[in-house]
C-alpha positions in Angstrom: 108.5 39.4 106.2 112.2 38.7 106.3 115.1 40.8 107.5 118.4 41.0 105.5 121.7 42.0 107.1 123.7 44.7 105.4 127.4 44.0 105.9 130.3 46.5 105.9 131.9 45.4 102.6 135.6 44.4 102.1 137.2 47.3 100.4 140.7 46.0 99.6 143.3 43.6 100.8 144.8 46.0 103.5 141.5 47.6 104.6 140.3 46.5 108.0 137.8 49.2 108.9 135.8 52.0 107.4 134.1 55.2 108.6 130.4 55.9 108.1 130.3 59.3 106.4 126.6 59.7 105.7 123.4 57.7 105.8 121.4 58.5 102.6 118.4 56.5 103.9 116.8 56.6 107.3 115.0 53.9 109.3 111.4 53.6 108.0 112.3 54.6 104.4 111.8 52.3 101.4 114.8 51.4 99.3 115.3 49.7 96.0 118.0 47.1 95.3 121.3 48.8 94.3 120.1 52.2 95.6 122.9 53.9 97.6 122.3 53.2 101.3 125.3 55.1 102.8 128.6 56.7 102.0 131.8 55.3 103.7 135.4 56.3 103.7 138.7 54.3 104.3 142.2 55.6 104.5 142.4 55.0 100.7 139.1 56.1 99.1 135.5 57.2 99.6 132.9 54.8 98.4 129.1 54.1 98.3 127.4 51.0 99.7 124.4 49.9 97.7 121.4 48.1 99.2 121.6 44.4 98.5 117.7 44.0 98.3 114.6 46.0 97.9 112.5 46.7 101.0 112.3 49.0 104.0 115.3 50.1 106.1 114.3 49.2 109.7 117.5 49.7 111.6 121.0 51.3 111.3 123.5 50.0 113.8 126.1 52.7 113.5 126.1 56.5 113.5 127.7 58.9 111.1 131.4 59.2 112.1 131.6 55.7 113.6 134.5 53.5 112.6 133.3 50.0 111.7 135.3 46.8 111.2 135.0 45.1 107.9 132.4 42.3 108.0 130.2 43.9 110.7 126.4 44.2 110.3 125.7 47.9 109.7 121.9 47.8 109.0 118.8 45.6 108.7 116.4 45.8 105.7 112.9 44.3 105.9 111.8 42.6 102.6 108.6 41.1 101.4 110.2 37.7 100.9 108.2 34.8 102.2 111.2 32.7 102.9 112.2 32.4 106.5 115.4 34.2 107.4 116.9 33.7 110.8 116.9 36.8 113.0 120.4 38.0 113.5 121.7 38.3 117.0 121.7 41.9 118.3 124.8 43.6 117.0 126.6 45.5 119.8 127.3 49.2 119.3 130.9 50.3 118.6 131.5 51.0 122.2 131.0 47.4 123.2 131.6 45.5 120.0 134.1 42.7 120.0 135.4 42.3 116.4 136.1 39.0 114.7 139.7 37.8 115.0 141.9 39.6 112.4 143.8 37.7 109.8 147.1 36.2 111.0 149.8 38.9 110.7 153.0 38.3 109.0 155.4 39.3 111.7 156.0 37.8 115.2 154.9 40.9 117.0 151.6 40.9 115.2 151.1 37.2 115.9 151.2 37.7 119.7 148.1 39.9 119.4 146.1 36.8 118.3 146.9 34.8 121.5 145.1 35.2 124.8 147.7 36.3 127.3 146.9 35.0 130.7 149.6 37.1 132.3 148.4 40.3 130.8 146.9 42.7 133.4 143.3 43.5 133.2 143.0 47.0 131.7 140.1 49.3 130.8 140.1 50.7 127.3 137.4 53.2 126.4 136.0 54.3 123.1 137.4 57.8 123.4 140.6 58.9 125.2 141.3 62.0 127.2 142.7 63.6 124.1 139.4 63.2 122.3 140.8 60.6 120.0 138.5 57.7 119.0 139.7 54.1 119.2 138.1 51.4 117.0 136.9 48.1 118.4 139.8 46.2 116.8 142.4 48.5 118.3 140.7 48.4 121.7 140.6 44.6 121.6 144.4 44.4 120.8 145.1 46.9 123.5 143.2 44.8 126.1 144.9 41.6 125.0 148.3 43.2 125.2 147.7 44.9 128.5 147.9 48.4 127.1 146.0 50.9 129.2 144.5 54.2 128.1 147.5 56.2 129.3 149.9 54.2 127.2 147.4 54.0 124.3 147.1 57.7 124.2 150.9 58.0 123.6 150.9 55.9 120.4 151.0 58.1 117.3 148.2 57.3 114.8 148.2 57.4 111.0 144.5 57.0 110.6 141.7 59.5 110.1 142.0 62.4 112.5 145.2 60.9 114.0 143.4 57.6 115.0 145.5 54.6 115.8 145.1 51.8 113.2 145.9 48.2 113.5 149.2 48.8 111.8 150.1 51.5 114.3 149.5 49.5 117.4 151.2 46.4 116.0 154.3 48.5 115.0 154.3 49.9 118.6 154.1 46.4 120.1 157.0 45.3 118.0 159.2 47.9 119.6 157.5 48.1 123.0 160.1 46.2 124.9 163.0 48.1 123.7 161.7 51.6 122.9 159.9 54.2 125.1 156.4 55.2 124.2 156.3 58.1 121.7 155.1 61.5 122.7 151.4 61.9 123.4 149.3 63.1 120.4 147.9 66.7 120.6 144.5 66.9 122.1 141.6 67.3 119.7 140.0 70.7 120.0 136.4 70.5 121.1 134.0 73.3 122.0 133.8 74.1 125.7 130.5 74.3 127.5 129.1 77.8 128.0 130.3 79.8 130.9 133.0 77.2 131.6 136.0 78.9 130.0 136.4 78.4 126.3 139.6 76.7 125.1 142.3 79.0 123.8 142.6 79.1 120.0 146.0 79.6 118.5 146.4 83.1 117.1 148.4 83.2 113.8 147.9 86.9 113.4 145.8 89.0 111.0 148.2 88.6 108.2 147.9 84.8 108.0 145.0 83.0 106.4 144.4 79.6 108.0 143.3 76.8 105.6 142.1 73.6 107.2 143.3 70.5 105.4 140.5 68.4 104.0 140.3 64.8 104.8 142.2 63.6 101.7 145.0 66.1 102.2 145.4 64.9 105.8 145.6 61.3 104.6 148.2 62.2 102.0 150.3 64.1 104.5 150.3 61.2 107.0 151.1 58.7 104.2 154.0 60.7 102.9 155.3 61.3 106.4 155.0 57.5 107.2 156.9 56.6 104.0 159.7 59.1 104.6 160.2 58.1 108.2 160.0 54.4 107.5 161.9 54.0 104.2 165.6 55.1 103.7 165.2 56.8 100.3 167.8 57.0 97.6 167.2 58.6 94.2 169.1 57.8 91.0 168.8 59.8 87.8 169.3 58.8 84.2 168.8 60.8 80.9 166.9 59.1 78.1 166.9 60.0 74.5 163.3 59.6 73.4 163.6 61.2 69.9 162.4 58.0 68.2 159.3 57.9 70.4 158.5 61.6 69.9 158.6 61.3 66.1 156.7 58.0 66.0 153.9 59.3 68.2 153.5 62.4 66.1 153.3 60.2 63.1 150.7 57.7 64.3 148.7 59.5 67.0 145.8 60.4 64.6 145.5 56.9 63.3 145.8 55.5 66.8 142.9 57.6 68.2 140.7 56.8 65.2 141.3 53.1 65.6 141.1 52.8 69.5 139.1 55.8 70.5 141.7 57.2 72.9 144.5 59.7 72.6 148.1 58.2 72.4 150.1 60.0 75.1 153.6 59.2 76.4 152.2 57.6 79.6 151.3 54.2 78.2 154.7 54.0 76.5 156.4 54.7 79.9 154.2 52.0 81.5 155.2 49.5 78.9 159.0 50.2 79.4 158.6 50.0 83.2 156.6 46.7 83.1 159.4 45.1 80.9 162.1 46.3 83.3 160.2 45.0 86.4 160.1 41.5 84.7 163.9 41.8 84.3 164.4 43.0 87.9 161.7 41.4 90.1 163.4 42.6 93.3 162.2 46.2 92.5 158.6 44.8 92.4 158.5 44.1 96.1 157.6 45.3 99.6 159.2 44.8 103.0 157.7 43.1 106.1 160.2 43.2 109.0 163.1 41.2 107.8 161.2 39.6 104.9 161.2 40.8 101.3 157.9 40.1 99.6 158.4 39.6 95.8 155.2 40.4 94.0 154.3 38.0 91.2 151.9 40.5 89.6 153.0 43.7 88.0 150.5 46.3 89.1 151.6 49.8 88.3 150.1 52.8 90.0 149.6 56.1 88.2 149.9 59.2 90.4 147.1 61.4 89.3 146.4 65.0 90.3 142.7 65.8 91.1 141.0 69.1 90.3 141.1 70.1 94.0 144.8 69.8 94.1 144.9 66.5 95.9 146.6 63.3 94.6 145.4 59.8 94.1 147.1 56.7 92.7 144.8 54.4 90.6 146.5 51.1 89.6 146.8 49.4 86.3 146.6 45.7 87.1 148.9 43.2 85.3 150.4 45.9 83.2 152.9 43.5 81.7 150.0 41.6 80.1 148.7 44.6 78.2 149.7 45.9 74.8 150.1 49.6 74.1 146.4 50.0 73.1 145.3 48.2 76.3 147.6 50.4 78.4 146.3 53.6 76.7 142.7 52.6 77.5 143.5 51.9 81.1 145.4 55.2 81.5 142.5 57.1 80.0 139.7 55.3 82.0 141.4 55.5 85.4 142.4 59.2 84.9 138.8 60.0 83.8 137.4 58.1 86.9 139.8 60.0 89.2 138.8 63.4 87.8 135.1 62.6 88.3 135.4 60.9 91.7 134.3 57.6 90.3 137.2 55.4 91.3 136.1 52.2 93.0 138.1 50.8 96.0 139.6 48.1 93.8 140.9 50.7 91.4 143.5 52.0 93.9 144.4 48.7 95.6 147.2 46.2 94.9 149.8 48.5 93.4 153.4 47.1 93.4 155.2 50.0 91.7 154.3 53.7 91.0 155.0 56.2 88.2 154.6 59.9 88.7 154.8 62.2 85.6 156.4 65.4 87.0 157.1 66.5 83.4 153.4 67.2 82.9 153.8 70.2 85.3 156.9 71.4 83.3 159.4 70.0 85.8 162.8 68.7 84.5 162.9 66.0 87.2 161.8 65.4 90.8 162.7 63.3 93.9 159.4 61.4 94.4 158.5 59.8 97.7 157.9 56.1 97.6 154.2 55.0 97.8 154.5 52.9 101.0 154.7 49.9 101.3 156.2 49.6 97.8 160.0 49.8 97.4 160.4 52.1 94.4 158.7 54.9 92.4 159.8 56.4 89.0 159.5 60.1 88.2 159.3 61.0 84.5 160.5 64.5 83.7 159.8 67.0 81.0 160.7 66.0 77.4 162.6 68.8 75.8 164.8 69.5 72.7 168.5 69.6 73.5 171.8 69.7 71.6 173.5 66.4 72.0 176.7 64.7 70.7 175.7 61.5 68.8 177.8 59.0 66.8 177.0 58.4 63.2 177.1 55.0 61.5 180.6 55.8 60.3 181.8 56.4 63.8 181.9 60.2 63.6 180.7 62.4 66.4 178.2 65.1 65.4 176.0 67.6 67.3 172.3 67.2 66.7 169.0 68.3 68.2 167.4 65.4 70.2 164.4 65.0 72.5 165.6 64.1 75.9 164.1 63.5 79.4 165.3 62.7 82.9 164.1 59.7 84.8 164.4 59.8 88.6 164.0 56.5 90.5 163.6 56.7 94.3 164.1 53.3 95.9 164.1 51.7 99.3 167.8 51.2 100.3 166.9 48.5 102.7 166.4 46.0 99.8 167.5 47.9 96.7 171.1 49.0 96.6 172.7 51.4 94.2 173.7 48.8 91.7 170.2 47.3 91.5 168.5 50.7 91.5 170.8 52.1 88.8 170.5 49.0 86.7 166.7 49.1 86.8 166.7 52.8 85.9 169.0 52.2 83.0 166.9 49.3 81.8 163.9 51.6 81.6 166.1 54.0 79.6 167.1 51.1 77.3 163.5 50.2 76.5 162.6 53.8 75.8 165.6 54.4 73.5 165.0 51.1 71.7 161.3 51.5 71.3 160.0 49.6 68.2 158.9 52.4 65.8 157.9 49.7 63.2 155.3 48.1 65.3 151.7 47.9 63.9 149.1 49.9 65.8 
């Protein structure tokens, strides 16, 4: 018999931990290779972890609800293999685990957390604070290294699940620790009180108010939007684009396009094509910020804000959008939207975005002021296409009033790195590509 370790998988470039949602197999049960072993969640997406081998599950090392660092052993499976496999060393439980060193951060404050500080006072950091908030092994390790005690740790606002402090949160706190006071303490998590010991008071909103608890995804969206708004100085520029050529061309070829490629031709891939071209022209817009450094992204990966049936929002990403033709973009738009609606998105489908498009026109809105998908530096909102009277110039130079199809583009951008000239130039370049769309192209 041999025992095979099941490792918490890497779920994206910025993911350092995941929460065990549910074990679908219990110790003693048989399991086949690729059967789902457990369900996990990150601050980006829920996912399933398949069994790497066939055999019998002999041990699970974490409980449901535990937060586990990426790369940790989470289970052992006994196989019938005759080959000798070294027995793994006992894996500590989350309360006593010491995670592997994290990748070197990209800012000086983060770098200090990787060095042993002899002068740091010895502190005790527990798994759960007085507020009831859970602290992951990685966060506890950083806190101990930096001499942050439980009282101070409890005052750090968290952007993770249930208000938990993530690596990003504690590193951001350390960067300002010497010059800024600790933020206000987080509200205590409400837990049931023991019988006959005085139940905790529950806030009374009145009989005329229905209380709806946010689900986990809505809480993550709320925290992400709040983080973006508080971190990024937003500016929004608006331009109006005449898309009459596109409207008429699409109506003319959409039947032939669907017959040839098997997907409907919507306006979305056309918008993606124009944005991808404009990002090549203005690479500064395809960037993110790390402290005083601007990170220019070499790949153009465009996120597509997608509404889910339950009203929540997710942003799957079309990778290397500038390398795809219109048919390729149409297939990607359809496939990712279909996966999103059926909860089939893989972690990689929502990772690596460098720019985002949100189609507020699909809801009937003329325009919007979208919030940037942190840590990106810009997001484009595409408004409703509508018929409008417009003054146009004929080939003879005369002005006439005609009915045109127009839409408003709203570009929100990070004013730390994108000023009005660059933001306005980019928005107008997208407009240019839409208004000069090649209606003679072969499909």
